[in-house]
N, C-alpha and C positions, 0 to 999 in steps of 0.2 A: 181552522186558527183566526183567532181575533185580528183585526187591524183596526189602524187608527179611524175615528170620524175622518170622511172626505171633507179637506177643505184647502180656502186657497191660501198663499203663502202669508206666510206669519213673518209680521214687521219685530226687530229688536225691543220697539216697544211692547207691543203686544207680548212676546215672549217672557217682558221680564212683570209685566204686569199679570198673565195667566199663571204665571210660576208663583207669586207673591200671592194669587189669590189661593190656589190649592194649597199652597202651604199651611196660610191662616185657614182654613175651613179643615183642616188635619190637626190642629193644633201645634204646629210645629213654631208658629211666631209667639206661642205663649211660654217656652221652654228657655230657660237663660244660659245665652254662650255666648263665647266672646266671638270675637274675628276672627283670631286665631284657629277655634277650635270648628268653624264653621268652613273656614279654608281648608280646614284638613278634612274637611267631609267632601270637599268637591275632588281633593287629590285621593281619596278612597275609592271616586269613582274610576278616576282613571286606574289606577292598580286594578279595578276589579276587570274595565275593560281588557289589561293586557291579560289578566288569567284566564279569560276567555278566548282570547290570540293564544296562548301557551296549550290550549288542551287542544290545539288541533281545529277550531271551527273556523270557516271564512269572515274575513274580516267583515264581511257585508251582510254575514247569513242573519237572522232573526230567527228564534227558536220559542217554543213556550215549555213551559213547566209548571208547577203545581197538580193539584190535586187534581184539576177539571183542564188542565194544561191551557192556562187562562195569564199566566205571568209570562210575559215579555223578554226575553234574555237575549245574549249575545252583543259583541262588541257594539254596535248600532246604537244600543237600547242606552249603555254604560256611558256613550259618548253623549247621548241625549239628555242622561242623568247628570252631566259634567252642565251642560248648556242651562240645565233647568237648574242646578244648585249656584252658578253663576249668577243665573239672573235673577235670581231671588236674593242673593247677596247685595246684588246692586240696588234692589228693590229696599232692601233692609238699611242701605248705610247712602241711599240717594246719590247713586254714581251713577252718571249718563253714560252708559253703557254705548250707543250707538254714538256719542261724541267721541269718545274714549277709544272706540274701532276705527272711526274716521282719522283720527290725529295719530292713531299708530301707522295705517294703512298711509296715511301722507308720507309718513316719515322713512318708512320700509320703501318708500318709492325712491328715496335719495340715497339709499346705501349700494356699495358696490357689490359685485357679482360674487356671491359666496362668501360676504361679508364676515370678517372675524377669521377664516383661513382654518375651520376648525370641518374636520369629515363628516361629521354629521349634525 
């Protein structure tokens, strides 16, 4: 089965730049789409992860499909797609994702236990 190339840890900046580089090279930056349309593509990847889970696959299972069994599938792959699409969106709109994550994490530290009182 195919595996990812062995690499070291990936920074958020590297994720953003590599995602944009690949999307550009495949022509996705040449297609006119609104921010909302691109955001819907992030949502579609989350939905695909849910669908893989609903079929009974393990949450951490990666499996392969396609004629040559070379297309990776599964919840981990769909979550990777979520991250890749978010990273490319941040590149396109000049959003500093790393800074936004740190700001949000710092804020989350100040919140109360199970804040909001919701069950899930």
